[in-house]
C-alpha positions in Angstrom: 10.0 59.3 144.1 12.1 57.0 141.9 9.9 58.0 138.9 10.4 61.7 139.6 14.1 61.2 140.0 14.3 59.4 136.6 12.2 62.2 134.9 14.4 65.0 136.3 17.6 63.2 135.4 16.3 62.5 131.9 15.3 66.1 131.3 18.7 67.4 132.3 20.6 64.6 130.5 18.6 65.4 127.2 19.3 69.1 127.5 23.0 68.5 128.3 23.5 66.2 125.4 21.8 68.6 123.1 23.6 71.7 124.3 27.0 70.0 124.1 26.8 70.6 120.3 27.0 74.3 121.1 30.5 73.7 122.2 31.5 72.3 118.8 29.6 75.1 117.0 31.4 77.7 119.2 34.8 76.3 118.3 33.9 76.2 114.6 32.5 79.7 114.6 35.6 81.0 116.5 37.9 79.3 114.1 36.0 80.8 111.1 36.1 84.3 112.7 39.9 84.0 113.1 40.5 82.6 109.6 38.3 85.2 107.9 39.9 88.0 109.9 43.6 87.1 109.5 43.6 85.4 106.1 41.0 87.4 104.3 40.7 90.6 106.3 36.9 90.0 106.7 34.8 90.2 109.8 31.2 90.4 110.9 30.0 91.5 114.3 27.1 89.0 114.2 29.5 86.1 113.7 31.7 87.2 116.5 28.7 87.7 118.8 27.4 84.2 117.9 30.4 82.7 119.5 29.6 84.6 122.7 25.9 83.5 122.5 26.9 79.9 122.0 29.3 80.1 125.0 26.5 81.7 127.2 24.0 79.1 126.1 26.5 76.2 126.7 27.3 77.5 130.2 23.7 78.3 131.3 22.0 75.2 129.8 24.8 72.9 130.7 25.0 73.8 134.4 22.3 71.4 135.5 23.7 68.6 133.4 27.1 69.2 135.0 25.5 69.0 138.4 23.8 65.8 137.5 27.1 64.3 136.5 29.0 65.5 139.6 31.2 67.8 137.5 31.0 71.0 139.6 34.0 72.1 141.7 34.0 71.0 145.3 36.6 70.1 147.8 37.2 66.6 146.5 40.3 66.2 148.8 37.8 65.7 151.6 34.6 64.6 149.8 36.2 61.5 148.1 37.4 60.2 151.4 34.0 60.4 153.0 31.8 57.3 153.2 28.9 57.2 150.7 26.5 58.0 153.6 28.5 61.1 154.5 28.7 62.1 150.9 24.9 61.8 150.7 24.6 64.1 153.8 27.0 66.6 152.3 25.2 66.6 149.0 21.8 66.9 150.7 22.8 69.8 153.0 24.7 71.6 150.2 21.7 71.4 147.9 19.2 72.6 150.6 21.4 75.3 152.1 23.4 76.5 149.1 22.0 75.5 145.8 18.3 76.2 146.4 18.9 79.7 148.0 21.3 80.6 145.2 18.8 79.5 142.5 16.0 81.5 144.3 18.3 84.5 144.4 19.1 84.2 140.7 15.4 84.0 139.8 14.5 86.9 142.0 17.4 89.2 140.9 17.1 88.4 137.2 13.4 88.8 136.8 13.3 92.5 136.1 16.5 92.4 134.1 15.2 89.6 131.8 11.6 91.0 131.6 12.8 94.4 130.6 15.0 92.9 127.9 12.1 90.8 126.6 9.8 93.8 126.7 12.2 95.7 124.5 13.2 92.8 122.3 16.7 93.9 123.2 19.3 93.5 120.5 23.0 94.1 120.1 24.5 97.5 120.9 26.8 97.0 117.9 25.8 97.9 114.4 25.4 94.6 112.5 25.2 92.6 115.7 22.6 89.9 116.6 19.2 91.1 117.6 18.8 88.3 120.2 20.2 89.7 123.5 16.7 89.3 124.9 16.8 85.5 124.2 20.3 85.1 125.7 19.2 87.0 128.9 16.2 84.7 129.0 18.4 81.8 129.6 19.4 83.1 133.0 16.1 82.1 134.8 16.0 78.9 132.7 19.4 78.0 134.1 18.2 78.6 137.6 15.0 76.5 137.0 17.0 73.6 135.5 19.4 73.7 138.5 16.4 73.7 140.8 15.0 70.7 139.0 18.3 68.9 139.2 18.6 69.9 142.9 15.2 68.3 143.6 16.7 65.1 141.9 19.8 65.4 144.1 17.7 65.7 147.3 15.5 62.7 146.3 18.6 60.7 145.4 20.2 61.4 148.8 17.0 60.8 150.8 16.4 57.5 149.0 20.0 56.5 149.6 19.9 57.4 153.2 16.7 55.4 153.6 18.4 52.4 152.0 16.1 52.4 149.0 18.8 53.4 146.4 22.3 51.9 146.0 24.7 53.2 145.0 24.3 56.9 145.6 25.5 57.8 142.1 25.6 55.4 139.2 28.8 55.0 137.2 27.4 56.9 134.2 26.5 59.9 136.4 29.7 59.8 138.4 32.7 58.6 136.5 35.2 56.9 138.8 38.6 58.5 138.2 39.6 61.9 139.6 41.5 64.2 137.3 
């Protein structure tokens, strides 16, 4: 189980570090769009759409990485006061009762939406836009699968901790100490 935990964490860590560059690219593209529009009165729909595509990719491919590093919103006022054992139970139950059903729902509900887009090789509705809408929509089930994979890692981590085979529940790298 420890090996599976390491593999799932490594997958989402690698994807997270890689997709973080999309954040920088998105800022640079947005800056360029603004400079070109307001200083040179130039603009391209494809360039504007690329910022949206980068944002979507960053969000969808970074969600599992954020889950791995305990970055999603929760009621920290209560959670941080819990014992590590209680935190493990909260994470275990939350993953089994909330995350897994949500990911299953996303996979189910997005299947036709994404497959129709891929069948048409859907492109932008705007003239001069990017012809990659099908690819962006394809990230929806990928996001759900990555979250499921990280959810399995969370369940394994909690079970190992509750059995006394893993200590601490989250390492410092995955769970930075200070609250914002």
